[in-house]
N, C-alpha and C positions, 0 to 999 in steps of 0.2 A: 164254370165257376170263376168268378172274378178274383183276380190276384189282389192281395193287400197292397195298399199304397205305402209310401215311406213312413207316414205318420203312424199308420196301423202297425207297421213293422217295429217302429221305435217303441210304441206302447207295449207290444207283445214281448219285446226284449226286456223292457223294464219290469214287466209282470213276472218274468222268470227270476228276477233278482230280489223281489220283495215278497212279503207274506200278506195275502188278502184275508180279511175276516168279514164275517157277516155283520149286518147292522145290529142284530141282537147282541152279538159278542162285544161289539164296540160300545153299545149302551151299557152293558154290564161293567166293562172296564172303566168307562167314564163315570158311571154312577158311584163307584167306590173310590174315585179319585186316583185311579192307577195310571191315567194317561192324559196327555195333552191333545186336544182336537184342533187340527189345522184345516182350514177351508182354503183351497188353492185356486178358487174361481176368480173371475174378473170382478172388479169392484161393483159394477152394475148388478151382477148376479148376487153378490153379497148383500147389497142394499135391498134387493127384492125379497130377501129372506135367507136365513142361515140357521144352522143348528145351535141350540142354546149352549153357551159356554165355549163356542168355537173362537179361535183367533184367526183373523184374516191375514194370510200371508200369500199374496198372489203368486202364481207360478213363475212369473218373470222376475220376481223380487225376493223370493224366499231365501236364496243363497246369501243375499246381502243382509237380511233381517233376522235370520234364525238364531244367530249367536246371542243376540239380545233377548229374543223371545223365549228361547229354550237353551240355556247355556250348558245344561247337563247332557253329555253325550249318551248317557245311559237311560235318560228319561224315555218312557214309552210314548210314542207319537202315533196318533191315528190321523191319517190324511183322508179328506173326502172332496168330491166335486160332484158335478151333475151326472156323469156317466161312468166314472171310473178311470178314464184315460189320463186326465190331468193329475189326479191324485196319485196314480202309479208313477208318473214322471217326477212328481214332487218327492215321493217316498224314495225313489231311486237316487235322486239328487242328494237327499239327506243321508242316505246310506254311503254314498261316495264321499260325503263330507265328514264321515266318521261317526254318525249317529248309529247306534247299535240296536235300537228297539223301535 
């Protein structure tokens, strides 16, 4: 069995610190206005298509832009990407910055 590489280990550690939810649960929360949706993918992926209502805050820039986009540290934030790795890293960064939900 192949050992996980450093990126996979980083993502696994991030996933231990965050709460993952199903797409259905995310849709319910977003449908009633209870959360902000963040797309952490690269700009080309964003331009190719993204979830309705999502804000684009790319993985490498979110720490610089999140204060303006979501100033409330208690605001529920749902992060997504193509496969779950980048969104886990984004969610972990937000948690480290003091975002609680």
